N, C-alpha and C positions, 0 to 999 in steps of 0.2 A: 412350884410344881414343875416348871420347865427345867430348873436346875437339877431336880431329882431325876427326871427322865434323861437328861444329858449324862449324868453320872452313871446311871444304869446302862445307857447305850455304850459308854466307854468300857464298862466292865465286860459287857457281852462281846464287844469288838475285840477286846484283849483275849477273851476266851476262845474266840474263833481263830485269831491270829496265832495263838500259842498251841492250839490243837487239843481238843478234849478226847478225841478218839484214840484207840490203840490200847494194847495190853501193857500193863505195868510189869516191870522186872520183879522177879520173886524176891522175897526177903531171904537173907542169908547167903547172898552171892559171894561174900567174902570168906565164908567158911572154907577151910582148906580141903582140897581133894587129896586122895592118897598118893597119886603120882601123875606125871604128865605123859606126853607121847613123844616118840621120836620125831625130831625136826622142829619141835616147839622151842621158843626162846623164853628166857626168864629174865626178869628185872627184880633185883633185890633193892629195896628202898628203906630209908629211915624216915619216920613220920614224927613231926613235932606238931602238937595241936593244942589249941585253947578250947576245944570242944569238951563237953561233959561226957563221961562214960554213959552209954545207952543202958536203959533198964533191961532191954532185950539183948542178951549176950550175942545173938546172931548179927546185931547191927554194929557192935563194937563202940562206936561213938555216935552221939545224937547231934541235933542242931542247937542244943543248949550250951550255955557258957560254963566252962569248967573253972574251978577256983584257982588252978595253977596249970603250968605247962605240963603236958603229958606226952609220952613217947610210945612208939610202936615200931615193929619191924614187919614188913610185908614182902613176900616173894610172889610175884605175879607171873603166871605162865601165859604166853601169847601163842596162838595157834601157828602151826607151820605156814610158811609163806604161801603155799599152794591153796590154803584155805582162808587166807587173810583178805579182808576188804580194806585196801590201803587207806589210812587216815581215819579209820573208825575204831571205836571200841565195840567189840562183838559180845554183847551181853548174853549170859545164859538165859534160856527160856524157862529152865527149871533148875532146881537144886538137887544134887550137885550138878555143876556145869560139865560140859564135855571138853576136855583140853584140846581135842582135835579141831574143834570149831569155835570154842568160846574162850574168853578171858576168864581165868580161874586163879585162885591163890593156892600156893603150895605151903606157905607159912603165913601165919597171922598171929603175932604175939604182942601183947601189951608188955612193955618193958619199963624199967625205971631209968633214971638219969645215968647211973653208973653203967648199966648194960648198954644204954644208947651210946655212951662215950666209947665203950669197948668196941661196939660194932663199927663206929665211925673210924676209930684208929686202925682197926683191922682192915677196913675196906679201902681207906684212902691210900694205903701203901700199895695197893694192887692197880691203881689207876695211873696211866701215863700223865706226867706233869701235875699229878695230884689235883685235878680239877673237880670242883664241886658245883653242882647245878641245883639251885633252890627254886622251887616253883610255888607260886601263890595263886590259887584259883580265884574265880570271880563269884558273882552273885548267883544264887539258886543252885548250889552244889551240895549234895549229900556227901557223906564221908566216902561211900563206895564210888561215887562219881570221880572224886578227886584222886583216889588211889588208882583206879583203872585208867583214867585219862593220862595221869602222869606216867604210868608204865608205858602207854602207847607213845607218848612224846619221846621218852628215853630210847625206846626201841627204834622208832622211825628216824630219829636224828642220827643214829648210827655212830655216835661219838662217845668214847669211854668217859664216863663221869661218875662221881659219887652222887646218887640221886637223893635229895632231901626235900620232902614235901612238907610245906607249912600249910596246915589247913585250919581255918578259923570257923567259928560257929555260924553256919548258914542253915536256914530252915529247909532249903531245898524246895521252895515254893515261889512262884512268880508273884504272889501277893504278899510276900514278906520282905519287900524292899527296905522299908524303914528299919525293921529288926536287923536285917543283914547289914545295913549300913552302920548301925550302932555297934553291932558285934565286930565288924571290921575294925572300927576305931578302938574298941575294947582290947583288941589283940596287938596293938602297935608296940607296947612295951615288951611283950613276949617275943615278937618278931625281932625287935632290936636286940634283945638278949641272945636270941638264937644266932643271929648274924655275927654278933660280937664274939660269941663263943667259937663259932666256926673260923672266923678270921684270926683269932688269937692262937689257934692250934698250930704249932710249928710244923706239923705234917702237911698242912694245906698249902698248895701252890697258888691257886687263884679261885675266885668265886664268881659265878655268873648268876644273875637273878632274872627270872622270867615271871611276869605278872600279867594277868588278864582282867579287863573290865574293872569291877570294884576292888579287886585285889591290888590294883595299882595304888589305891588310896593308902592302904595300910603299909605298902612298900615305901612310898614316899615319906609317910609320917615316920616310919622306923629309921630310915636313912637320915632324915632331917634331925631327929632327936639325937642320933648317934653323933652327927656333926656338931651339934650344939654342946653335947656333954663332953666329947673328946677333942673338939677342935677340928675334926675332920672325919670323913667317912673312912673306915678301915681300908688301907691301900690294897689289900688282897681282893676287895670287891671291885672287879675291873669293869664288868659290863652289866648294865641294867636295861632289859628289853621290856618296853611297855606296849602291850597290845590292847587296842580299843579301850584306852583308859577312860573310865567313868569318873573323871576328876575335873573339877572346876579349873579353867585355864589360869585364873589369877592365883589360885592356891598352888598350882604347879610352879608358876613363875617364882613365887615366894620360897617354895621348898628348895628349888634349884639354887637360888641365891643363898639360902641359909647353909647349903652344903659347901659353899666356898669354891675356890678355883681348883682344888685338888679332888673334886668329886669324880665319881666313876664316869665312864662313857655311857651316854644314853642313846638308845635307838627307839624311836617312836613310830608306831604303826597306826595310820589313820585311814578313815573312809568316810566321806561326806554323806554316803547313802546308808549309814548305820542307823537303822530304825530303832534299835534298842536305846541308843544314846539320844536319839531325838525325843523319845518318851522320857528319858531321864532328865533331859533339858527342861521339859515341861514341868516335871515334878519339882525341879529345883528353881522354879521361878524364872525360866528363860536364861539360866546360867549356862554359858557355852561350855560344852564338854570337850576335853582335850582330844579325845579320840575321833572327833568329828570335824576338826578344824580343816580349813583349806590352807596348807602350808605355803602356797604360792601367793596368798593374799597378805597384805599388811594389816596389822603390825606383826603377824606371826612370822613372815619370811625373815624380816630383819632380826627379830628377837631370837629366832632359832639359829640363824647364821652366827649371830654374836655369841650365843651360848655354846656353839659347837655341837648342837644336838642333831643327829641324823634323823631324817624323817622319810619314811617310805609311804607314799600315798597309793592306796589300793582302790580308790574310788571307781576306776574304770573296769575293775575286774568283776566278772559275774561268777557267782557260785550258787550252790544249791540251798544256801541258807536264806530263808525268806526275810530275816531281819538284817542280813548283811553285817552281823556282829561277830561271826566266826569264820571270816574268810581265810583263816590259816588252817582250818581243820580238815582239809581234804587232799592235799598234795604232798606225797612223800618226797618228791623231787626237791621241793623247797625246804622241807625239814632237813634233808641231808645236806643241802647247800649251806644252810646256816650252821648246821652241826659241824661241817668242815671248817667254817670260819672260826667257830669257837674252839675247835680242836687245835687250830693253828695259833691260838692265842691272839687273834686279831680283833680289833674293833670292827664291828659291822658297819660298813659305809657303802653308800650307793656308788661312789666314785671307784672304789676298789674292785668291787665284784659286779657292778652293773645290775644289782639285784632288782632295783626298781623296774628297769626296762624288761628284765627277764620275767618278772612276775606278771606284768601287764601283757606280755606277749605269749604267756602260757595258753595253749589251746587244747582242744579235746584230745589231740594226739599225745599230749604231755600231761594228762590228768586234769585239764580244763578248769581247775580250781586252784586256789592258792595254797592250801595246805597248812599243816601245823606249825611250820617255821619254828622248829625246836620247841614247840609247845605253846607258842604265843596264841592267845585267843582260843584256848583249847576247849573251852566248854561254854557254848552259847547259853545265856541265861533265859532259855525258853523251854517250855514243856515239850515241844515237838522234838527237841534234841535230847532232852532228859526224860525217857519214858517213865522213870520212877515218879516224877512229879505229877504225872497224869493220875496217879493213884488217888490223890485227894484233891486235885485241882478243881474239879467241877463242884464239889461240896463247898470248897472255900469261896468260889465265885458266887454261889447261891447265898452262902452265909453273909458274905460282904454286901451283896445286893440288898438283903433284908436289913442289915445293920444300917446301911446308908439310907434306905427307905424310912426306917424308923426314926433316924436322926433328923431327917429333913421334913418329916410330916408334922404340920402344925399341931 
């Protein structure tokens, strides 16, 4: 009886923490509008996904697992700077959205592999240094979350890149952690194949990967597999940026070793006050999560130094995120700073740009929060950040509570 009450209390505490109040975003926000407005910006991206096509055509892709890799092209319109809230995705309150104030799409096409290849070859020729940016989102992301957030990353970074979104099957619910984790693993072969295809294209100069939270797991698995199959990670994959990685420390260590000495440059963003990772640690039997380590403590300090992995510790930084899991999501200054480093083809290091000190010293006069940092930690896995999740969150909490109660009742 006591255990049952304890579990119910945890469920309700999570419900309060994640926020049940608020209006959900309307369905169909990705349906294209006829035109944008003067002063708006556009981001044209290629999407590669292991999601299943949605039964409702307004949703494009669901949280189900598709039988094979699928492709799409999206052009997102971002409001004029005068109407922007820096570092945020401005969701339409109704459909169609208003391009003067909302993120909207101008194009949303499901395409085949041949069309995707043609789009990529056409686009990469227009980008200086032919740089490609691949983004892998985290836990609790619907398809529209991933599309709009990646558009915001590319826009705010201010660095010319070929944007490629890899989106895996997430239920978009804070109570679907187990399903999301297994869907993440399910997608590792597809991500490996995608990265190999991009890296083998003679038109590509270099590739940077940005991953957040649970998206770090599939990223590491794909790179590890590539190294085992091919003897190395493709040389064109230069930088791998890991934000708030929800990954076991021991598994990360093994993955890095398996990649060998010619692996890409890794930059790790951590915060010891990350409450989402604290919860993940409990779910995984007190397994230390990589994104919550203290890099100044042993054995991490020596191991990271030996491996040549750059670590930026954001624990002292205060932001508006109640779970401290998305400390990069609010400062365009940091986005642009890291964007400049990637544009220069440099490995992101604390010593070179002093970014660690700069981030900690950011104050209200300079946007008081840490920002998207070229899209790292771009979507916190909580309902308070993702209003669409609130649509069915309360019902799932109640249903889970009933299921738990029934299971534990003698």
